[in-house]
ZAMARGU-4260 file (C-alpha; in steps of 0.2 Angstrom, whole numbers, plus 5000, padded with zeros to 4 digits):
<rodrens>
0) 4863/5028/5148 | 4844/5033/5145 | 4832/5028/5133 | 4834/5045/5123 | 4850/5050/5131
5) 4867/5042/5128 | 4883/5042/5138 | 4892/5056/5129 | 4911/5057/5132 | 4914/5068/5147
10) 4924/5082/5138 | 4925/5101/5136 | 4917/5105/5119 | 4924/5122/5119 | 4942/5116/5121
15) 4942/5097/5116 | 4944/5098/5097 | 4958/5109/5099 | 4968/5096/5109 | 4981/5085/5099
20) 4974/5070/5091 | 4981/5057/5102 | 4975/5065/5117 | 4958/5066/5110 | 4960/5048/5105
25) 4966/5042/5123 | 4951/5051/5131 | 4939/5043/5120 | 4946/5027/5121 | 4946/5027/5140
30) 4928/5032/5138 | 4923/5018/5127 | 4930/5005/5140 | 4915/5008/5150 | 4903/5014/5140
35) 4906/5009/5120 | 4900/5021/5109 | 4887/5026/5122 | 4872/5025/5112 | 4854/5029/5119
40) 4845/5013/5122 | 4832/5018/5109 | 4846/5013/5096 | 4848/4995/5100 | 4829/4995/5103
45) 4827/5001/5085 | 4837/4985/5079 | 4827/4974/5089 | 4811/4981/5083 | 4818/4980/5064
50) 4824/4961/5068 | 4806/4957/5076 | 4795/4966/5063 | 4805/4962/5046 | 4812/4945/5051
55) 4801/4938/5065 | 4783/4944/5059 | 4784/4949/5040 | 4797/4936/5035 | 4790/4921/5045
60) 4772/4926/5041 | 4775/4928/5023 | 4785/4912/5022 | 4773/4901/5032 | 4758/4908/5023
65) 4765/4904/5005 | 4770/4887/5010 | 4754/4882/5018 | 4762/4878/5035 | 4756/4893/5045
70) 4751/4901/5056 | 4768/4910/5059 | 4766/4910/5078 | 4765/4891/5080 | 4783/4889/5078
75) 4782/4870/5083 | 4772/4867/5066 | 4785/4874/5055 | 4802/4875/5062 | 4807/4858/5053
80) 4799/4860/5037 | 4812/4860/5023 | 4802/4873/5012 | 4804/4886/5027 | 4822/4883/5028
85) 4825/4887/5011 | 4814/4903/5011 | 4822/4909/5026 | 4838/4909/5018 | 4831/4917/5003
90) 4822/4930/5013 | 4838/4934/5022 | 4847/4936/5006 | 4833/4948/5000 | 4835/4958/5016
95) 4854/4960/5013 | 4853/4965/4995 | 4840/4977/4999 | 4851/4985/5013 | 4839/4984/5028
100) 4849/4968/5036 | 4868/4971/5039 | 4877/4987/5039 | 4861/4995/5041 | 4857/5010/5053
105) 4866/5022/5065 | 4878/5009/5072 | 4884/5006/5055 | 4887/5025/5051 | 4869/5027/5043
110) 4860/5041/5053 | 4850/5049/5039 | 4844/5039/5029 | 4847/5024/5039 | 4847/5013/5024
115) 4861/5013/5010 | 4859/4997/4999 | 4845/5000/4986 | 4846/5019/4988 | 4863/5018/4979
120) 4861/5002/4969 | 4845/5007/4960 | 4852/5023/4955 | 4862/5026/4939 | 4878/5036/4941
125) 4883/5031/4959 | 4900/5022/4960 | 4903/5003/4957 | 4918/4994/4961 | 4922/4979/4949
130) 4931/4965/4956 | 4942/4961/4941 | 4948/4971/4927 | 4951/4956/4916 | 4932/4952/4916
135) 4925/4959/4899 | 4910/4970/4900 | 4914/4977/4917 | 4925/4993/4912 | 4922/5010/4922
140) 4916/5014/4939 | 4899/5021/4936 | 4884/5012/4938 | 4872/5012/4924 | 4854/5008/4919
145) 4859/4990/4915 | 4867/4988/4932 | 4851/4994/4939 | 4840/4983/4929 | 4852/4968/4934
150) 4850/4973/4953 | 4831/4975/4953 | 4830/4959/4943 | 4839/4950/4957 | 4828/4958/4970
155) 4813/4953/4961 | 4819/4935/4957 | 4822/4933/4977 | 4805/4939/4982 | 4797/4929/4968
160) 4805/4912/4976 | 4799/4918/4993 | 4782/4920/4988 | 4779/4906/4977 | 4773/4890/4985
165) 4783/4874/4986 | 4782/4861/4973 | 4781/4842/4976 | 4798/4833/4977 | 4801/4815/4973
170) 4817/4815/4983 | 4809/4823/4998 | 4794/4811/4998 | 4806/4798/4999 | 4812/4802/5014
175) 4797/4812/5021 | 4781/4804/5014 | 4769/4814/5024 | 4776/4831/5019 | 4764/4842/5009
180) 4774/4858/5008 | 4786/4852/4996 | 4802/4862/4991 | 4806/4878/4983 | 4805/4875/4964
185) 4824/4871/4958 | 4821/4881/4943 | 4817/4897/4953 | 4836/4897/4959 | 4842/4900/4941
190) 4838/4919/4941 | 4844/4924/4958 | 4861/4914/4955 | 4864/4920/4937 | 4859/4938/4943
195) 4870/4938/4958 | 4885/4932/4949 | 4882/4946/4936 | 4878/4958/4948 | 4894/4953/4957
200) 4905/4955/4942 | 4899/4971/4939 | 4901/4977/4958 | 4908/4966/4970 | 4898/4977/4983
205) 4882/4970/4979 | 4890/4952/4980 | 4897/4955/4996 | 4881/4964/5004 | 4871/4949/4998
210) 4884/4937/5008 | 4886/4928/4992 | 4901/4918/4999 | 4888/4908/5010 | 4870/4910/5001
215) 4875/4908/4984 | 4882/4890/4988 | 4865/4887/4997 | 4855/4892/4983 | 4865/4881/4970
220) 4862/4866/4983 | 4843/4871/4982 | 4843/4871/4963 | 4854/4855/4959 | 4853/4843/4972
225) 4842/4830/4979 | 4834/4832/4996 | 4846/4822/5007 | 4861/4829/4997 | 4854/4847/5001
230) 4853/4843/5020 | 4871/4836/5020 | 4879/4850/5009 | 4871/4863/5020 | 4878/4855/5035
235) 4894/4856/5026 | 4893/4874/5022 | 4888/4880/5039 | 4903/4870/5047 | 4915/4878/5035
240) 4909/4895/5040 | 4910/4891/5058 | 4927/4882/5057 | 4934/4895/5044 | 4930/4908/5057
245) 4938/4899/5070 | 4954/4896/5061 | 4955/4914/5056 | 4956/4919/5075 | 4973/4910/5077
250) 4986/4924/5080 | 4987/4940/5089 | 4972/4950/5082 | 4957/4942/5089 | 4960/4944/5108
255) 4960/4964/5104 | 4943/4962/5097 | 4934/4956/5112 | 4937/4971/5125 | 4929/4984/5115
260) 4915/4973/5107 | 4910/4969/5126 | 4911/4986/5131 | 4900/4991/5116 | 4886/4979/5123
265) 4870/4987/5129 | 4866/4969/5136 | 4881/4970/5148 | 4877/4985/5161 | 4890/4981/5173
270) 4905/4993/5170 | 4916/4981/5181 | 4913/4967/5169 | 4918/4978/5153 | 4933/4985/5162
275) 4939/4967/5167 | 4942/4962/5148 | 4957/4976/5149 | 4973/4974/5159 | 4970/4989/5168
280) 4956/5001/5162 | 4957/5014/5175 | 4975/5016/5175 | 4975/5017/5155 | 4982/5000/5150
285) 4969/4995/5138 | 4978/4979/5131 | 4967/4963/5134 | 4966/4955/5150 | 4967/4936/5153
290) 4948/4936/5153 | 4948/4943/5136 | 4960/4931/5130 | 4950/4916/5138 | 4934/4923/5130
295) 4942/4925/5113 | 4951/4908/5112 | 4941/4897/5123 | 4922/4905/5122 | 4927/4910/5102
300) 4940/4899/5094 | 4938/4883/5102 | 4919/4884/5101 | 4919/4888/5082 | 4931/4874/5078
305) 4927/4860/5090 | 4908/4862/5091 | 4905/4861/5072 | 4916/4845/5070 | 4905/4837/5084
310) 4889/4842/5076 | 4895/4836/5059 | 4899/4819/5065 | 4889/4815/5081 | 4876/4802/5081
315) 4871/4804/5100 | 4856/4815/5102 | 4862/4822/5119 | 4879/4827/5112 | 4871/4835/5097
320) 4859/4844/5108 | 4873/4850/5118 | 4882/4857/5102 | 4866/4866/5095 | 4863/4875/5112
325) 4882/4880/5112 | 4881/4888/5095 | 4865/4895/5097 | 4870/4904/5113 | 4885/4909/5104
330) 4876/4918/5090 | 4864/4924/5102 | 4880/4933/5112 | 4887/4940/5096 | 4869/4947/5092
335) 4869/4955/5110 | 4884/4965/5107 | 4877/4975/5092 | 4895/4974/5083 | 4896/4988/5071
340) 4892/4979/5056 | 4876/4974/5065 | 4874/4957/5057 | 4859/4953/5067 | 4848/4944/5054
345) 4863/4933/5050 | 4866/4928/5068 | 4847/4924/5070 | 4846/4914/5054 | 4863/4904/5059
350) 4856/4900/5076 | 4840/4893/5068 | 4850/4883/5056 | 4860/4875/5069 | 4843/4868/5076
355) 4835/4865/5059 | 4850/4855/5052 | 4857/4846/5066 | 4841/4842/5078 | 4829/4842/5063
360) 4838/4831/5052 | 4851/4822/5064 | 4866/4812/5057 | 4859/4795/5065 | 4843/4796/5054
365) 4852/4796/5037 | 4858/4814/5036 | 4876/4811/5040 | 4890/4816/5029 | 4892/4797/5024
370) 4874/4798/5017 | 4878/4810/5003 | 4873/4801/4986 | 4891/4801/4980 | 4907/4802/4990
375) 4915/4811/4974 | 4901/4824/4976 | 4905/4826/4995 | 4924/4828/4992 | 4920/4842/4977
380) 4908/4851/4989 | 4921/4852/5003 | 4935/4858/4990 | 4925/4871/4983 | 4919/4877/5000
385) 4936/4877/5007 | 4945/4886/4991 | 4942/4904/4996 | 4945/4902/5015 | 4962/4894/5012
390) 4966/4906/4998 | 4961/4920/5008 | 4971/4916/5023 | 4986/4913/5013 | 4983/4928/5000
395) 4972/4940/5009 | 4975/4953/4995 | 4966/4942/4982 | 4951/4938/4992 | 4938/4949/5003
400) 4938/4944/5020 | 4920/4938/5019 | 4923/4924/5007 | 4939/4920/5018 | 4926/4917/5032
405) 4936/4931/5043 | 4921/4940/5049 | 4925/4943/5067 | 4944/4939/5067 | 4951/4957/5070
410) 4962/4953/5055 | 4954/4965/5044 | 4960/4976/5029 | 4956/4993/5036 | 4960/5012/5033
415) 4959/5029/5040 | 4955/5044/5029 | 4962/5062/5033 | 4958/5078/5026 | 4965/5095/5027
420) 4953/5108/5035 | 4937/5110/5025 | 4942/5096/5011 | 4930/5083/5019 | 4916/5094/5013
425) 4921/5091/4995 | 4914/5074/4997 | 4896/5081/4997 | 4899/5086/4979 | 4898/5068/4974
430) 4886/5067/4960 | 4871/5055/4962 | 4875/5051/4981 | 4859/5050/4990 | 4868/5054/5007
435) 4880/5067/5015 | 4895/5065/5026 | 4890/5056/5042 | 4895/5072/5052 | 4883/5082/5041
440) 4869/5069/5044 | 4871/5071/5063 | 4870/5090/5062 | 4854/5088/5051 | 4847/5078/5065
445) 4850/5093/5077 | 4867/5088/5084 | 4878/5104/5087 | 4894/5104/5076 | 4905/5100/5090
450) 4895/5085/5097 | 4893/5079/5079 | 4912/5080/5077 | 4916/5071/5094 | 4903/5057/5089
455) 4912/5054/5074 | 4929/5054/5081 | 4923/5040/5094 | 4924/5029/5078 | 4943/5031/5076
460) 4945/5029/5094 | 4937/5013/5092 | 4949/5008/5078 | 4963/5013/5088 | 4958/4999/5101
465) 4961/4986/5087 | 4978/4980/5082 | 4978/4988/5064 | 4972/5004/5071 | 4989/5006/5080
470) 4998/5004/5065 | 4987/5014/5054 | 4989/5029/5067 | 5008/5026/5067 | 5010/5028/5048
475) 5000/5044/5048 | 5010/5051/5063 | 5025/5047/5055 | 5022/5054/5038 | 5010/5068/5040
480) 5017/5084/5051 | 5000/5091/5051 | 4991/5076/5056 | 4984/5086/5072 | 4976/5099/5061
485) 4968/5086/5049 | 4950/5078/5050 | 4953/5060/5053 | 4938/5048/5049 | 4936/5028/5051
490) 4936/5023/5032 | 4922/5010/5036 | 4910/5024/5040 | 4916/5035/5026 | 4915/5020/5013
495) 4897/5017/5020 | 4892/5035/5015 | 4898/5035/4997 | 4895/5017/4990 | 4879/5012/5002
500) 4888/4997/5011 | 4903/4992/5021 | 4904/4976/5032 | 4922/4980/5040 | 4930/4976/5023
505) 4944/4987/5018 | 4944/4980/5000 | 4929/4991/4997 | 4938/5007/5001 | 4955/5003/4995
510) 4965/5013/4981 | 4951/5008/4969 | 4938/5018/4978 | 4950/5033/4981 | 4953/5033/4963
515) 4934/5034/4959 | 4932/5047/4971 | 4946/5058/4964 | 4940/5056/4947 | 4923/5064/4952
520) 4929/5077/4964 | 4947/5082/4961 | 4955/5084/4977 | 4972/5094/4976 | 4988/5085/4982
525) 4988/5082/5001 | 4970/5086/5004 | 4964/5069/5005 | 4977/5056/5012 | 4974/5038/5016
530) 4982/5025/5025 | 4977/5008/5020 | 4982/4991/5027 | 4979/4973/5021 | 4975/4959/5031
535) 4989/4948/5039 | 4992/4932/5029 | 4991/4918/5041 | 5010/4911/5037 | 5017/4930/5040
540) 5020/4940/5054 | 5017/4957/5046 | 5003/4968/5039 | 5006/4977/5023 | 5002/4995/5021
545) 4999/5009/5008 | 4998/5027/5010 | 4987/5035/4995 | 4985/5052/4991 | 4970/5054/4982
550) 4977/5066/4969 | 4994/5056/4966 | 4988/5038/4970 | 4999/5026/4981 | 5014/5036/4987
555) 5021/5023/4998 | 5020/5005/5003 | 5028/4995/5018 | 5024/4984/5033 | 5024/4983/5052
560) 5026/4969/5063 | 5008/4964/5071 | 5018/4960/5088 | 5024/4978/5088 | 5004/4985/5086
565) 4997/4973/5098 | 5010/4978/5111 | 5006/4997/5111 | 4992/5007/5118 | 4978/5014/5107
570) 4985/5032/5109 | 5004/5026/5104 | 5012/5035/5120 | 5028/5028/5115 | 5027/5036/5097
575) 5024/5026/5081 | 5027/5008/5081 | 5042/5004/5069 | 5037/5005/5051 | 5048/4996/5036
580) 5046/5005/5019 | 5047/4993/5004 | 5043/5007/4991 | 5041/5025/4990 | 5036/5036/4975
585) 5050/5048/4968 | 5040/5063/4972 | 5040/5059/4991 | 5058/5053/4992 | 5069/5062/5003
590) 5089/5061/5005 | 5094/5045/5014 | 5078/5036/5011 | 5080/5019/5003 | 5069/5004/4998
595) 5069/4992/5012 | 5072/4972/5009 | 5054/4964/5005 | 5043/4959/5019 | 5045/4941/5027
</rodrens>
C-alpha cells in the first residue's frame, strides 16, 4: 500500500463483473482478509489531520482561550479543568451535528462531498425520518424550513455554549476554592437540550448523529446538578456506555466483527497478524480463529465490563490508574482500526474522559458513587441510563442500536439493496439531494467505471464477513432468481448518500426510508428490492428479516437462526442458510407456501 495508491483487488476488470455474485464476493472477501478496503495511506492520514486540526488544535484552542486556562499546548494546565471537560463534550456534539465527526469521509462512503450532515439537514426538501408517528406535529417525511431553523438553532446554541466563558459556581468553589475558570452557565444548556429533542422528534437522524443517547444526559447534568453530582453522574454515564457495550457483545455476533476490523486497520501492517484472526484465510475458511475469540471476549467484552466496575468503585490510586490506562488503550485501538463509521472523535473524547473523571476526580477524594447528594438521585440516574440499553436488548425493534449501547456488537440491524440493471441510476433523480450515488461519486473523482463498481462491491463483501451478511445474502439468493444480474449495494453506504448520515444503524434505512424514496422516485415492481434484518434480541436465538419491494412494500417476513449464519462462509458455498417464513404477501405466495409458526 502506498500513500496515494491502494491495494486494489487483483481481479480482471474485463471479466470480473460478469462472474456470478458469490464468486465475486468470495474473491473480494479473501482479499479483504489481508488488505481490508485497501485504501491508500492518504485516506487514514486525512482523518488523522482532521482529528488533529478540528479537535486537537481548533477545538482545544477555542475552548482554553474562551475559558481563560490556555494556552492550548499546555495540556498540564487545563486537562483537569471542569469547564474544559464540559466544553469538550459540547464541541464534540457540535462536530457530530454538523457532520464532520463520525460518519464522515470516504471510509463512511462519502467521497464527493466528504461531508453529509449540514449539507442535508440545512436544506429544505431533503428526507427526514420521524421516530414515532404518534407524536403530533411530526407528519410527513420532507424537511421543511421550520426543520432547518430548528437545526441551525441547535448548531448556534452549541457554539454559543462553547465560546462563552465559564461563570462562577458555588458548588464548584466549595470543592475547588482556587478554581477561577468556573463552569459553563447552566442556562446555556436549555437551548441545546430543547432543540436537540425537537430536532430528534422531527428527524431521528439528527438525534442519532448528535449521539444524543450519550451527550443529552451529560447536558442535562451540566444544566441541573451541583458540581460533585455532575462528576459522579458523568462517571455513571460513561460506565453505562462501556458496560452496555460489553453486555451487547454476549452471543455469537461479536467474534465475527474482529477479523474484518483488524484486516482493515492501516496500523497493523503484518499480513500474518491479520490472517491469524481467521481459522485459515489462505485455504478459504474465514470463520473467526481462537485468537479472534480471545480478542473479542477478553480484550473486548471482559475489559468493557470489569474495568468500568473497577473504576466506578476503586479507591486505590494504582488500581484506578491501571484501569484508566486500559480504557485509554482500548479506545486508541478502536481509533487505530478506522472502523467504517469512523467515530474517531468519540473515541478520543472517551479516552480523555477516562483520565479526567477517574484520575482528575478520584473516588477517594469525595467523588465516588456514595458521595452524590442523594441516594434517590443516584438510583434515578442509574435507572434512566439503563432504560434504553435494557429495552433495546429485549426489544431491538423499538430502540436504535445507539441508545441500546450496541455500537460495536456486530449485532446490527442491516440491509442489502438490490437493483435491476439501470434502476440504481433513478436514485440520482432524488430531489434536493446534494450528492449522487457513490459509484458516480467515484467516477467523478476519475475512477474508471469498472474500478468504481469493484470498489463498491468491496463493501458488500465486508458485510458478508459478518453474521447478518450471510443471512441477508441467503434471503436474496433464495428469493431473487436474477440476483447475479442485479446491482447489490450495502445499505449503510446507500443510506449515507440519501440522508447524509449512517452509523451502522439499520433503523435509518428500513421500510420507512424505502417508502420515502419510492414516493419521490416511483420504482417499478421488482426494480428495487431490499432485504432488511433486525438485531437479535438478547433472549432469542434468531434474527427477523423483511423482504421489501420498494413498489409493493414489505412482501415477506421471516427469520433465520444466528447459529446457522455464523457457521457459514461469507459466499455461502453450501447455498442459503435455512429460512423460516412467518408471513408472505398474497401476490408473492406460490403453491405449497404456508405461514410458519412464530419465531421463538
